[in-house]
N, C-alpha and C positions, 0 to 999 in steps of 0.2 A: 536587681536579679540575680545575683551574685551574688554567693553566701559568705560569712564573714563566720570565726570561730575564733575566741582568745581567753585562753587559762593562765591563771596565776597558782600560786598555793604549791605546796609540795611535794606532789608527784610528778614524773616525767611528763611535762609539756605536750611533745612531741607525738606518743603515740593518742592523747585526745585530741588534739587539732585533728590528724587524719584521720580517726572516728568521727568527729563532727562534721568534718568534710563531704566525709562517704554519707554521711545521714542529711548535706543540705546542696549535695551534688543536682540533683535536681531542680534548681534556681539555676547552676551554670555549670558545663561542663567544656569549657574551649582548654582550660586552663587549669592549675590551680599550683599551690604553696603555699612554704608554714613558713617562720622565723622565730627562733629562740634567741633568748637572752644565757651566756653562758661567760663567766671567768672577764667578765668586763665587755664583751663586742657582743655581734650581734651577729647569727648565723643561720642562714637562709638559702633554703633549695627549694626551684619551680622544674614545672617540668610542663610541655606543649602535652593538652589531652584530659584524660580523664583520673580521679585521683588515686586510681590504680597505677597510671604510671607514675605519679609522684613518689609512690608509698615504691614500687619498684628501685627506683634508683636514686630512695632516703639513705643515706650513711648510718650504718650499723650506731654509729658513735656521733647522737644526736641531742644531747642532755641537755639541757636548761627547764626549771620548775615554774619558765613565765614566757607565752609565745605572743601568738600569733598564725590564723591561718586564713587562707584565700578558696575558692574556687568562682570559677571567671567565665559571663556571658561578654561575650564582646562587643566593646561601641565604640573606643578609638583605640586604633591599633588592632594589624591582623592578630588570628589566635597564635603566639609563638612562646617561648620560654623568657624574655626580655619583655614583652609587655602584660605577664603573668605577673600577682599580685605575691608577696608582700611584694612593696620598692621602700628602696633607700634611699639618702638621702645622701650628698658627695662625699663626707666624710663618714658615712657605714653609722652613723650615733642614732639614726633612726630610722625607725621602720613605720609600715602604714598599709591598712588595706582598705579600702573605697567602696564602698557601692553608690552608685548615683552616677549623674555625668556634672564635672565643671563647665557650666558654658562660657566662664571668660578668662578659660586656660591658655586658650593662645595668646593672646595679650599679655598674661603672666608671664609663660613661658619665655614668651619674646624677652622681655624684661628681665627677667635671670638670664636668659641667653647671654644679652649685655652686659650685664654681669662678669661673666665667665663662669656662669655652673653650668659642668656637661649635664646632655638627662643622656638615659640609659634605654629610655622604650620611647614608643608613641603613643604613651597613653594619657588621657590628662589626669588621672590621678596624681600622677609623678609630683607632679609642681606642689601639691600638699607634704609631701613629706619636705623637699628644698624651704618649702617657705618656715615649716616649724623648725628647723636646724638653722634656719640663717634669722630669724623671730632676736628679739633682743630684750623681748620681758622675761622676768624672775620666772623659774619653775615651768616644768614640763605643762601644766593645765594650763597657764597664762602665756605659753608660744601656740598651743594648738590655737585656744582662742583670739590672739593675734592673725596665725591664719586662717579661720574660716571667716574671721569678718571681712575676710580681701579675697573672701571667692562670691562666685554667686552660682545657682545651678540645686542642686539635689546632691546630699552625702545621706551615708551611716560607716561612720569609720571607725579605728581601733587603731593606738598608736602604741610603742615597744620604744621606752626610751635607755641606749645601755647605763646611761649612768641612773639610772631611774630602775633599778632594777627590779623593784618588788612591785610599779605600778602598771598598768592598763590604764589608757584612759581613751575615749570611746565619747561621738557624739550622734547626732542626728540630728536633718534635717530633708523631708522626705523619704525619708531611708527606713526602714524600721532598724531598732537597735533594741535587742532586750538581753537584760544581764541575770542570769541565774545565782544564785543565793545555795551555798554548799557550806559544808561541814570542813573550816581554816582552810577553805578554797575556794574560787569565785571565777565566773564565767562571764564571757560575750559573746553574743551571737546575734545571726541577725531574723533567727526562726528560733524556736522553740522546738521544733525537731534536733536541734546539738543537741539540747541541753537534759532531754528526758530521763537518758541513761545513767546521769547523774546527783538529777535534781528534778524538782518539782514545785520550787518556788522559784518567780517569776518577778521581776520590775521591766513594767517597761517606759523606754523613754518616750519622752513627745521632742517633735518638734522644736528647736530652739536649745538643747537641754544638752550640759556636757556633763560624763558621770566618772571619777577618779574611783577604781577599782584594785583592791587589795584583796590577800587572802584574805582576815578577817573582819574585814568593814568594807564596804561603799559610801559616795556621798552623790548628791547632783546637784548637780548647777544651773544657773541660767548660763547666760550668754555674755551677760551683764556682773557674772561671775557668783548671783546673787543664792542665796543657797535655796534649793526644793525639797518639800517631804516628801516621798513616794512609798505606799505601800505594797508590798509586796502579795502576790498572788496567787492561787494554786494550780497549776496547769492536771485539767483532767485526761489529758491522754501519758501514756505511758512507753517506754519505749516497743513493747510487745506489737500496740500500735501501728507501729512501723517499717515491721516485719514481712517478708512477701511470703514466709511461713513456705507452704507446698507449691506455690507458684510460681512457675519462670517468668513471667512476669507481672510488677508490679496493677499493671492496667487490665489485663484477665482478674487479677483479683478482685479489683475494686470494682469492675462491674458485675462480679459474682456479692458483691456483697453489699448491691443497692437494695435487695430484699427489706434486712436486717437498716440499715438506712434511711430505708422511706419509716420503716416502724420508730427508727425512733425520733425523727423530724414529724411524724402526728402523737408521739408520746403526750400524752396531760393536756394538750387541743381539744379532744373534740368532745364536745357538749350535746348529749343525742337529746337531753331536755327540751332546752330552747332548740334545737338545729341549729348548731354556730357553731365557730370556733373560740374556746380561750388564745390567746396571745398576749400576757403578762408586758411581752416588752414595747409592744405599740403604745403609747400612749395618748391614744386620741378617746377621748370622749363620745354617748354617740352625737349631742353634739355636733362638737366640735365633725365629725362623719360629715354627718347633714351637711355642714357644709363647707368641705369637698366638691371643688366642679369639674375637678381635670388630674388624674395622674400622670405622670412621665418616670422610664422606667430609666436611670443612667449606667452603664453598664458595657465590659468590651467582651470581645473574641467567646465564648462560649458561654458566657454569663451575660453578652446583647443577646442572643441567640431566646436563653430564656427567658429575658425580658419581653423580648418580643410575645412570644407563647403567653408569656404573664399577664403581660399587656391584655392579651384577648380575653383571658379567662376573667379576669379584674374586669373586664367589661360587660361579659357576658354576663358575671354573677351578681354587679353593682350596679351595673348600668351608669357606668361614670365610664368620661368620654377617655381612654387610657393608651399609654404609645412609647414608645421605646426609641431610645437616643444614643449611638455611644456617643460614652462619658466622652473620649481621647476629639470628639471633636464638636462636643456641648461647649465649654468658657469660651473657647476662643471665636465664637460665634456671637459674643456680646447679648448673650440669652436674653429674653423679657421674665425674670422670673416674678409668676403670680403668687398673691400670699394665700390664694382660694387653690392651689394646688396642691397635691403632695408627689413628693421627688423621694422615688427611692430606689439606692444604692446597692449595688449588687455587687459581689468580690466574693470566690471560695477564699483566697488566703486574707480578705481585708487589707492588703498593701498593696492593691493598685492604685497606682501614682496616679494616671488618669481619672480616676473615678474620681480616689483622694480628692482632686482638686476641683472635680467637677461638686462635688459636695460642699468646699468651702467657698466656691461662685455661691453655691445656693443657702449658703448662711449669709453670706455679705451680704447676701439685697435680699435677706429678711423669711429668706421661702421657708417653709415644712419641709424638712429633712428626714426618713427613716434607712434602715438600713437590712439589708437580707445576705449574710455573710455567714462563713463555718469554724471560723477560727478567732475563738475567743480571747478577748483585749486586743486585737485588731488593731491597726490604726483610724480604718475607716467605720467599726464597731462605736471606738470611742472618741470619734470625731459626730456621729450621730447622733448617738446619746440614747437611741430607744431602735430596736427595729425585732428580727426576725433572726434566730443564729440555728443551721441548720442540722448541728451533732449529724453529721452526713461521719465522722471521724476524718482523721488525715486522707487526707490525696496525692497520694505521691507524684503519680506519673506526670509527666508534663499535663497530655490529652485527659479533657475533664469528664467525667462517666458519669460516677455516682454524686457527685455536689449541684453538677448541670440537673437531673434527675429532682434532685431533693430540694433546689430549687424553685423548680415548677409545682412543686408539692409546699413548698411555702408560702406561691404563691398563689395557689387553690385554696388555702386556710386563708388565705388575708382576701382573697374575692366572697370569702365565704364569712368573714368576718362582716366586710363593708355590705355585702348584701343583705344579708342579714335585720342590719337596722335601715336599711332603705326599705327597698320592694321585693326581694328575695321571699317568695313565700315560706313555711316551713317545709312544706312538704316536700320542695323544692333545694329545698337544706337537709332536708332530713334525705335523701337522695344521693348528693354531694357525700354527707359524711358515712353513710353504705358504698360507695365508692371511693372512698378515703380508702377505708378500713378494710375492703380489700385488696386494693393495691401490690401490697406487701409478697398476696400468693398468686397473684396475680403474673408478677414479675418473675416471680418463682417457675411458674409455667412456659413463661414469656424464653427464659434462658432454656427452653428445654431444645431449642430450637439451634442452640449455638453448633451442633452435627451437618444441621443441611445447612447453616451459612457459610459453615469451613464447606462445605463443597460449592458452593454458591463461588468462594475467593476463588479456588483452584479453580473451574469452568471458566470465567473471566478474567483470568493472573492477564492471558493476552489484552487486554482492551486500554486502550494508549487516555481515555479520560470516563468520565462519569457525570450523567445528570443528575439531581434531586429531583422530584417536581413533588409539589403539597401544592393545597392552596387553603387559605385561609389557617385555621387550624394546624393545620398539616403544613404549612408552608415556614414555621420558621423553626420544626422538627429536620424539613429539608437539608433547611441550612447548617444544621449543627452537621445532619450524616455528610454533608461535604466537605462542611470544616475536620469533622473526624479523617475521613479517608487519607484528603490529603496532607493535614496534617502529621499521621503516622506512616500513611505508606506510601506517602509523594508521588500520587496518583491524581493526574488535575482532576481537580471536580468542581460543578458548579451548581448550586441551588435555581430553580425558579419558580415562578406559582405559577401553576400549569395553566391558567385563561395567558401567559404572558407566553408560549411556547412558538404560538404564531405570529407573535413578533419580530422574529427573527432568530430565535435559538433553533428553530427547524434545522436549519443551514448545516449546522454541526452534525447531525444527526448521520450516523452511515451503524455497519454492521462492528465494525470496533471498537462504538460507542456506548457504553448499556448506559440505562435508563432504571434509576430508582424510583417507580411512582407507590405516593402514599396514600391509605384509604383509610383515611378517620369515618364512623360512622355516625354522617353525618349528611345533612339535607342535598353534600355536591358527591356527591357517589357517581351517580350518571353524568358527571359535567367532568368529573376523573378521569371516569373510564374512556372517552373522548379525546381528551391527552392522552390516554395509552396507545389509542388507537391510531392518530394522527402520526407517531412514532414508528407503530408498528408499519403501518405502510408503506415509509422510509427505512424498510430492513433493519431497523433499531431493533436491538433485545433489548427486555424487557423485564426486570423483576418485578414484583408488584410484592405490596407487604398491607394485609390489611387482614380483615376478619371474616367476607362473605367467602366461605368454598369455589363458587363460580368465578372468580379471579383466576382457581388451574387454568383453569380450561380458554382464556383468552389472552395469558399473559404467559410467555416463554419458564418465565419461573416464581413460583409464588413462595410462597410466608408465611403462614397465617397464625396469626397473634389472639389470644382472647379479646373479650371483648367488652369496654366500660363505660360510663357513660360519658356523652361524644364531649364533653368536657372536659375527661381525661386521657381519652384512647391515644392523645400525640405520644403521652410519657409510654406505654410499652411500645406503639410503634418503632418508637426512638431504640428500644434497647438492640432486634437484629442491625441496625444501622453501625452499633457500638461493636458489635458484635463481626459485622464482616467489615468494617478496619481492622480493627486487631488482625482476625486472620490472614485478609489481604495483607499486612506490614509483613506475617512473619511467614507468609510462603516466599513472601520477597526477599526474606534475610536480611529486617532494618533494626536499628535500635528502637525500638517501639515504646522502652520509657522514657529515653533519652531525645527524641527527630532532633535533626542537626537544626542549627541557629535558630531554634528556641530555647526556652526556659518555663517553668513555672510560674515567679511571683513574678510580672511584669512591674519594676519600683524602679523604670525609667518613662518620659512620655517619648 
């Protein structure tokens, strides 16, 4: 979840490191630090808080042509300067930055302390610096390898040694590391966002690999020091795609980018001739599709809620029983992996560790697994080997918006593809294709509700909590709406199926507790009206979101969105919920793109 950047070349390293950390700050922003090697010593500068705090105190003379940097999301140890990375060994010879968790660090720390080693932080990561420094192996690479063999857990690390001032050593196990290939300079990062200003040629490390990176060359090895051959890939995104442009926040920029993101997700994938979809990355022939008896989606956070919506879509279109489960729980219940089940892993970043581990569990037990991810070349994409890329473009704000929408669109494409092989008629296939084709324009129309939604955020500023109520296709969107409101505005919010209100949650309804009730264009409209009346009868204010103008007369406030086909209505209904969360956070003056305690890419369990 933290951000790593490293540089070796001919230029001054510190500006490159700081700029890279600024682009990685969405991965963690509790503290930050940089270390450079110069004149036989390692200089370290760290700060609690944001990268801007680090930059404000950076000495003017902080030269060196090799260095490492880190922006932290705290796991072990509170956010403060001593716990910030990079960490040094006792002699100041080795500096390391680390993402992940060392699970046996207490045992290692106790042993090192018994040998007289003094620790400067409360982190698990610091043990790596001491292990590397105290290794009796020959050479930096061998020392790093020996240290890594003694730890348990996950890591993405980058190491510098004052006695080897031309070399970065990096390694990964469960936490991403990418090498950027430049001209007489090379880079290390945990995300390509830190690299695209300088290069678009990258090499991804796999688990159990070590990289030796110098200005003019790099080499990759296994943990047994056997040589690995790696080919560079070109990154499609450039530095401009990571800029906010004229927007105050990445979140609003990404909300407004959704028509273009959906257009890219659909591009080249709709087959009007046969009323189906082309999904070149899904390597299933018709006979294999007919053998699928069940589909299970594995994801976390907003990806899980998109998976809930996707499972309902697939089941509706293909008539294959489908469900979604948090990937973080999947492998810990010793799941039965059925060879006739298709498992679908969902992750915007493609690096979500819980989801990656679930994929590996499925594969270990012989199951079929495919992915829906946004980042080309990411760990989950490579582990799955097949799947659907979203092509939503970089999503920098911690809260997911355009990737969430694009994920549901990807599920619709997959459901259409599976359904047309099975029981979905050509006319129904054409109906879904027409609805998908019109979706970008309808999202654009829905975005015109922003001013109205902003007024609602002001009206309900004093609400202490919120319910988001939906049923069947509306329920996953209710879950996502509640997630958005609480994660960026810090307003307590819960989602419930409309039918469950009477089984307990109604006890919370009061004038200070706003409810957002969702009305997709489906057969449950009247039942949703009844649920709304239950809330109003208990003096709870209601915002309704849907298509039918009559809702304006029977709810306190009504946000009207254009209608689509019933299977896709929820995509449009979700847009005002994103805007409501954004404007609720805006008027509260909180940090919208980097909400407290969170980070974008969750690479720890």
